[in-house]
C-alpha positions as CSV (number, residue, x, y, z in Angstrom):
1,M,-39.1,148.7,81.6
2,N,-36.5,151.4,82.5
3,T,-34.4,151.3,85.6
4,T,-32.8,154.5,87.0
5,R,-29.1,154.6,87.7
6,T,-29.7,154.9,91.5
7,A,-31.8,151.8,91.4
8,K,-29.2,149.9,89.5
9,R,-26.5,151.0,92.0
10,L,-28.6,149.8,94.9
11,I,-29.0,146.3,93.3
12,E,-25.3,146.0,92.6
13,R,-24.3,147.2,96.0
14,Y,-26.5,144.6,97.6
15,L,-25.1,141.8,95.4
16,K,-21.5,142.9,96.0
17,G,-22.3,142.7,99.8
18,V,-23.5,139.2,99.4
19,D,-20.4,138.3,97.3
20,R,-18.1,139.7,100.0
21,A,-20.0,137.7,102.7
22,L,-19.4,134.5,100.7
23,T,-15.6,134.9,100.5
24,R,-15.0,131.4,102.0
25,Q,-17.2,129.8,99.3
26,E,-15.9,128.5,96.0
27,V,-16.0,131.1,93.2
28,A,-18.5,129.1,91.1
29,E,-20.8,128.7,94.1
30,R,-20.6,132.4,94.9
31,R,-21.4,133.3,91.3
32,E,-24.3,131.0,91.3
33,I,-25.8,132.4,94.5
34,V,-25.3,136.0,93.3
35,D,-26.9,135.3,89.9
36,E,-29.9,133.6,91.6
37,L,-30.4,136.7,93.8
38,R,-30.1,139.0,90.8
39,T,-32.8,137.0,89.0
40,H,-35.0,137.1,92.0
41,I,-34.7,140.9,92.4
42,H,-35.5,141.5,88.7
43,E,-38.4,139.1,88.8
44,S,-39.9,140.7,91.9
45,L,-39.6,144.1,90.3
46,A,-41.1,142.9,87.0
47,A,-44.0,141.4,88.9
48,E,-45.0,144.9,90.0
49,D,-45.5,145.9,86.4
50,L,-43.7,149.2,86.8
51,R,-42.9,151.4,83.8
52,T,-39.8,152.8,85.5
53,I,-37.9,151.1,88.4
54,R,-36.8,153.6,90.9
55,A,-34.6,153.4,94.0
56,D,-37.7,153.2,96.3
57,D,-38.9,150.2,94.4
58,V,-35.6,148.4,94.8
59,R,-35.4,149.2,98.5
60,R,-38.9,147.8,98.9
61,V,-37.8,144.5,97.3
62,L,-34.5,144.3,99.2
63,A,-36.4,144.8,102.5
64,T,-38.1,141.5,101.9
65,M,-34.7,139.7,101.4
66,D,-32.0,138.7,103.9
67,P,-29.2,141.3,104.4
68,P,-25.9,140.5,102.8
69,D,-24.3,139.6,106.1
70,A,-26.8,136.8,106.6
71,Y,-25.0,134.8,103.9
72,R,-21.8,134.7,106.0
73,S,-21.0,131.2,107.1
74,E,-21.8,130.4,110.7
75,G,-18.8,130.9,113.0
76,E,-17.0,133.0,110.4
77,D,-15.6,136.1,111.9
78,T,-15.3,139.5,110.2
79,A,-11.5,139.4,110.1
80,P,-9.9,139.9,106.7
81,S,-9.4,136.8,104.6
82,A,-5.9,135.3,104.1
83,S,-5.7,136.8,100.6
84,V,-6.6,140.2,101.9
85,R,-4.0,139.9,104.7
86,G,-1.4,138.8,102.2
87,Q,-2.0,141.8,100.0
88,R,-1.7,144.1,103.0
89,I,1.5,142.5,104.1
90,G,2.9,142.6,100.6
91,R,2.1,146.3,100.3
92,I,3.9,147.0,103.6
93,G,6.9,145.1,102.4
94,F,6.9,147.1,99.2
95,F,6.9,150.4,101.2
96,F,10.0,149.1,103.1
97,L,11.6,148.4,99.7
98,I,10.9,152.0,98.7
99,A,12.4,153.3,101.9
100,A,15.5,151.1,101.4
101,L,16.0,152.4,97.9
102,A,15.6,156.0,99.0
103,T,18.1,155.5,101.9
104,A,20.6,153.7,99.7
105,G,20.4,156.2,96.9
106,F,20.8,159.1,99.3
107,A,23.8,157.5,101.1
108,I,25.6,156.6,97.8
109,L,25.0,160.0,96.3
110,V,25.9,162.2,99.2
111,G,28.6,159.9,100.5
112,A,30.3,159.7,97.2
113,V,30.0,163.4,96.4
114,F,31.3,164.6,99.7
115,S,33.6,161.6,100.4
116,L,31.8,160.9,103.7
117,D,32.6,157.2,104.3
118,A,30.7,157.1,107.6
119,L,27.5,158.4,106.0
120,L,27.9,156.0,103.1
121,R,28.4,153.0,105.3
122,G,25.7,154.0,107.8
123,G,23.2,154.6,105.0
124,L,23.9,151.3,103.3
125,I,23.6,149.5,106.6
126,V,20.2,151.1,107.3
127,A,19.1,150.4,103.7
128,A,20.1,146.7,104.1
129,F,18.1,146.5,107.3
130,L,15.0,148.0,105.6
131,A,15.5,145.7,102.6
132,A,15.7,142.6,104.8
133,T,12.5,143.6,106.5
134,G,10.8,144.2,103.1
135,F,12.1,140.8,102.0
136,G,10.5,139.1,104.9
137,L,7.2,140.9,104.5
138,G,7.3,140.3,100.8
139,V,7.7,136.5,101.4
140,A,4.7,136.6,103.8
141,G,2.6,138.4,101.1
142,W,4.1,136.6,98.1
143,R,0.7,136.1,96.5
144,S,0.2,139.8,95.9
145,P,2.1,141.6,93.1
146,L,3.6,144.1,95.5
147,G,4.8,141.2,97.7
148,K,6.7,139.7,94.7
149,A,8.1,143.2,93.9
150,A,9.2,143.6,97.5
151,V,11.1,140.2,97.5
152,V,12.9,140.8,94.1
153,G,13.7,144.5,94.9
154,S,14.9,143.7,98.4
155,V,17.3,141.1,97.0
156,L,18.7,143.6,94.6
157,V,19.2,146.2,97.3
158,L,20.9,143.7,99.6
159,A,23.2,142.7,96.8
160,A,24.0,146.4,96.0
161,A,24.7,147.0,99.7
162,L,27.2,144.1,99.8
163,V,29.0,145.5,96.8
164,F,29.2,149.1,98.0
165,L,29.8,148.5,101.7
166,P,33.5,147.4,101.3
167,L,34.1,150.5,99.2
168,G,33.1,152.7,102.0
169,G,36.0,151.6,104.2
170,S,38.6,151.2,101.5
171,R,39.3,154.9,100.8
172,S,41.7,156.9,103.0
173,G,40.5,160.2,104.3
174,P,42.1,163.4,103.0
175,G,45.3,164.5,104.5
176,E,46.1,161.2,106.2
177,P,49.9,160.6,106.0
178,V,51.1,157.2,104.9
179,I,54.3,156.1,106.6
180,T,56.2,153.2,105.4
181,R,59.0,151.6,107.5
182,H,61.5,149.6,105.6
183,G,63.5,148.3,108.5
184,P,65.0,149.1,111.9
185,I,67.0,152.2,112.3
186,E,70.6,151.5,112.8
187,A,72.8,153.6,115.0
188,G,74.0,156.5,113.0
189,G,71.7,155.7,110.1
190,D,69.9,158.3,108.1
191,P,66.2,158.6,109.2
192,A,65.3,159.9,105.7
193,E,66.2,156.5,104.3
194,T,63.7,154.6,106.5
195,G,60.8,157.0,105.9
196,V,60.3,157.6,109.6
197,E,60.9,160.9,111.2
198,H,62.9,161.2,114.5
199,P,62.1,163.9,116.9
């Protein structure tokens, strides 16, 4: 007995819908229910003694069965499960990490090349803020791989920002005179010896 590809897809789509509706059930229980439904579908089709099972034959059998949503537990809403929410939050945290890396890289590259301390410091501060946000979201979505990456990467970005931030304010700008005063100017003293110019 042959089964067309379209008929197979219809069966699998129905069973996947049932599996999604059973998200609050144990994995073993979900698998058992899905396997029972699969067996029932194939037995119903075999009972019709068809040479080739087509999409219309599958639709006819599925029409006699409960829709996938009917397997959802009573009182269960259609909101995403905790695992799905965690994956979404972890993904958002990872995007914040990417933004922090891009901001920090731009600030370090441009600030170092053109000696723009204000840009360097400002960029690192923004990158640190983005990394801190990514860290928090990564912790909330820790169960997802992207959430873990957001936490680890954000810690590294924050550490790098702490290392580079002091460097941004330690350099003197070009052309700034450095005046050193060795002591008070005595009457009749030579101003050149003190390093301070007198008008």
